[in-house]
C-alpha positions in Angstrom: 81.3 87.9 108.4 80.0 90.6 106.1 81.2 94.0 107.0 79.2 97.2 107.2 78.5 98.7 103.7 81.0 101.3 102.7 78.8 103.1 100.2 75.1 102.9 99.1 73.7 104.1 95.8 72.6 102.9 92.4 74.1 101.0 89.5 72.7 102.4 86.2 73.0 101.3 82.6 70.9 103.5 80.3 67.3 103.1 81.7 68.1 100.1 83.8 69.1 100.8 87.4 69.2 99.0 90.7 70.2 99.8 94.3 73.7 98.5 95.2 76.2 98.6 98.1 80.0 98.7 98.0 82.1 96.9 100.5 85.9 97.0 100.6 87.6 93.9 99.4 90.6 94.4 101.7 90.8 94.9 105.4 93.3 96.6 107.7 91.5 95.5 110.9 94.0 92.8 111.8 97.1 94.9 111.3 99.1 96.0 114.3 98.5 99.7 114.8 100.6 102.1 116.9 99.7 105.4 118.5 102.1 108.2 119.2 102.3 109.0 122.9 104.2 111.2 125.3 106.8 108.8 126.8 106.9 110.8 130.1 103.1 111.0 130.7 101.9 108.0 128.7 99.2 110.3 127.1 98.2 110.3 123.5 99.6 113.1 121.3 97.2 115.1 119.2 97.9 116.7 115.8 97.3 120.4 115.1 97.9 122.6 112.1 100.6 125.1 112.8 101.4 128.3 110.8 104.8 127.6 109.3 106.0 131.2 110.0 104.2 132.4 113.2 104.2 128.8 114.7 100.7 129.5 116.0 97.8 127.1 115.9 95.5 127.8 112.9 91.8 127.7 113.6 89.7 125.4 111.5 87.8 128.4 109.9 91.1 129.8 108.7 92.3 126.6 107.1 92.0 126.6 103.3 93.1 124.5 100.3 95.3 126.3 97.8 97.3 125.7 94.7 101.0 126.7 94.7 101.6 128.7 91.5 105.1 129.7 92.5 107.3 129.5 95.6 105.4 130.9 98.5 102.6 132.1 96.1 99.2 130.4 96.4 95.8 130.5 94.8 93.2 129.8 97.4 90.3 127.6 96.3 87.0 127.9 98.1 84.7 124.9 98.8 82.0 126.1 96.5 84.5 126.5 93.7 85.7 122.9 94.2 82.1 121.6 94.4 81.3 123.3 91.1 83.6 121.1 89.1 82.4 117.8 90.7 80.4 115.4 88.6 77.0 114.1 89.6 78.4 110.8 90.6 78.0 110.9 94.4 75.1 108.4 94.5 75.0 106.8 91.0 77.5 104.5 89.2 76.4 105.3 85.6 78.0 102.9 83.2 78.4 104.8 79.9 81.3 102.9 78.3 82.6 99.4 78.0 86.0 98.0 77.1 87.4 94.5 76.5 88.1 92.8 79.8 91.8 92.3 79.1 92.5 95.7 77.6 93.1 97.7 80.8 96.6 97.5 82.2 96.8 96.4 85.9 99.0 99.4 86.7 95.8 101.5 86.5 94.1 99.4 89.2 94.0 101.0 92.6 91.4 99.8 95.3 88.9 97.0 94.9 85.3 96.9 96.2 82.6 94.2 96.2 79.4 95.4 94.5 76.2 93.5 95.5 72.5 94.2 95.3 71.1 96.2 98.1 67.7 94.5 98.1 65.8 91.7 96.4 63.8 94.1 94.2 66.9 95.2 92.3 68.6 91.8 92.2 67.2 90.8 88.8 68.5 94.0 87.1 71.9 93.5 88.8 72.2 89.9 87.7 71.2 90.8 84.1 73.9 93.6 83.9 76.5 91.3 85.4 75.8 88.4 83.2 75.6 90.5 80.0 79.1 91.9 80.8 80.4 88.4 81.5 79.0 87.0 78.2 80.5 89.9 76.2 83.8 89.6 78.1 83.8 93.3 78.8 84.2 95.6 81.8 82.2 98.7 82.5 83.8 102.2 82.9 82.1 104.8 85.0 82.8 107.5 87.6 82.1 107.6 91.3 82.7 110.0 94.2 84.7 108.1 96.9 86.2 109.9 99.9 85.1 113.3 98.5 87.1 112.7 95.3 85.8 111.7 91.9 87.4 108.6 90.5 87.2 106.7 87.3 86.0 103.1 88.2 85.9 99.8 86.4 83.2 97.2 87.0 84.2 93.6 86.4 81.9 90.6 86.6 83.2 88.4 89.4 81.5 85.1 90.4 78.0 85.9 91.5 78.7 89.6 91.9 80.7 92.5 90.5 84.1 93.7 91.4 84.6 97.5 91.3 88.1 98.9 90.9 89.0 102.5 91.4 91.3 103.5 88.6 94.3 105.8 88.6 94.0 108.7 86.2 96.2 108.6 83.1 98.6 111.3 84.4 99.2 109.2 87.5 100.6 106.2 85.6 104.2 106.5 84.3 105.1 105.3 80.8 106.8 101.9 81.2 108.8 102.5 77.9 110.9 105.0 79.7 112.1 102.2 82.0 112.2 99.2 79.6 114.5 101.0 77.2 117.3 100.6 79.8 117.0 96.8 79.5 119.2 95.4 76.8 117.3 93.3 74.2 119.9 90.5 73.9 119.3 87.0 72.6 118.5 84.6 75.5 120.9 81.7 76.2 118.8 78.7 75.4 120.5 76.4 77.9 120.1 79.0 80.7 116.5 79.5 79.7 115.8 75.8 79.9 117.3 75.7 83.4 115.2 78.6 84.6 112.1 77.1 83.1 112.9 73.9 85.1 113.2 75.9 88.3 109.9 77.5 87.7 108.2 74.2 87.0 109.6 72.7 90.2 108.4 75.6 92.3 105.0 76.0 90.7 102.1 75.2 93.0 98.4 76.1 93.6 97.8 79.6 94.7 96.9 80.1 98.3 96.6 83.2 100.4 99.2 81.7 102.7 101.7 82.8 100.1 101.1 86.4 101.1 101.1 86.2 104.8 102.8 89.0 106.6 105.6 87.6 108.9 106.3 91.0 110.4 102.8 91.1 112.0 103.6 87.8 113.9 107.0 89.2 115.0 105.4 92.4 116.3 102.8 90.5 118.2 105.5 88.3 119.8 107.4 91.4 120.9 104.2 93.0 122.3 103.3 89.8 124.2 106.9 89.6 125.6 106.7 93.2 126.8 103.3 92.5 128.4 104.8 89.7 130.3 107.6 92.1 131.4 110.4 89.8 130.4 113.7 90.3 132.0 115.7 89.8 128.8 117.6 92.7 127.4 115.7 92.5 124.1 112.8 90.5 122.7 113.6 87.1 121.2 111.9 88.1 117.9 114.6 90.8 117.3 117.4 88.3 117.8 115.8 85.8 115.5 115.3 88.4 112.9 118.9 89.4 112.9 120.0 85.8 112.6 117.6 84.9 109.8 118.3 87.9 107.6 121.5 87.7 105.7 122.7 90.1 103.0 122.5 88.3 99.6 125.8 87.6 97.8 126.5 89.1 94.4 126.3 86.2 92.0 128.7 86.7 89.0 128.5 83.3 87.4 124.8 82.9 86.4 125.3 79.4 84.9 127.0 78.2 88.1 124.2 79.6 90.2 121.6 77.9 88.1 123.4 74.5 88.2 123.6 74.8 92.0 119.9 75.6 92.2 119.1 72.5 90.2 121.4 70.1 92.1 118.5 69.1 94.3 114.8 69.5 93.8 113.4 71.8 96.4 111.1 70.3 99.0 107.4 71.1 98.6 106.5 73.9 101.1 104.7 72.6 104.1 101.0 73.6 104.3 100.5 76.3 106.8 97.8 76.0 109.4 95.4 78.9 109.5 95.1 80.7 112.8 
């Protein structure tokens, strides 16, 4: 079922533009959510902003955003000052640059959105832009205001539509070289390499979203159901099973022995999971 549009505006390339809508690719709707309550009264607890020194509640009119220039020294920023530096990208995705599709590192990717035409009138322009990017094997780079914050975004042709990714800014992504330099660049043992490649081949299968199911959600739901039934057991069964199933991994010193043991018997193909 299609969800309610998250954002409505225009997709623009030079003089070509069309109305589009953004819809989140991901959903948190099925996740188990908890509220914080007062255990004694069973009432919900509300959050308030408290002055760190006086410990008094701060009225909304007195709340301000500020930059800390030194310890306990702040520069207050007014709303009009913050608005003055915003780009005109609240309602238009203006593509002004393109890059090869495989040139952007995935570490810059943040949140994905589906981009689709908002009406039949603009569908032709949308399809032309999408197809032209697909034929050239490029992605579009633009800027967009999402959640009151301007973000760099990437537009990628995806099946019959376009996938929009918000991108992290350059100063938000750490330099991987600082971490890779800690890894010794030693020659790989060819025999061990062949054994690992065999393990990979035996365990390679077709991608399915069953591979990324969240078992914690099922366990939480089991606990909630048991509590609703007012079980007389000291603790939920799910907790006991979790403790039995989880074992601390042993430190493997002999890599070759571990690989040989792994290859002694071919692993059984994982059973297909039935969708709920």
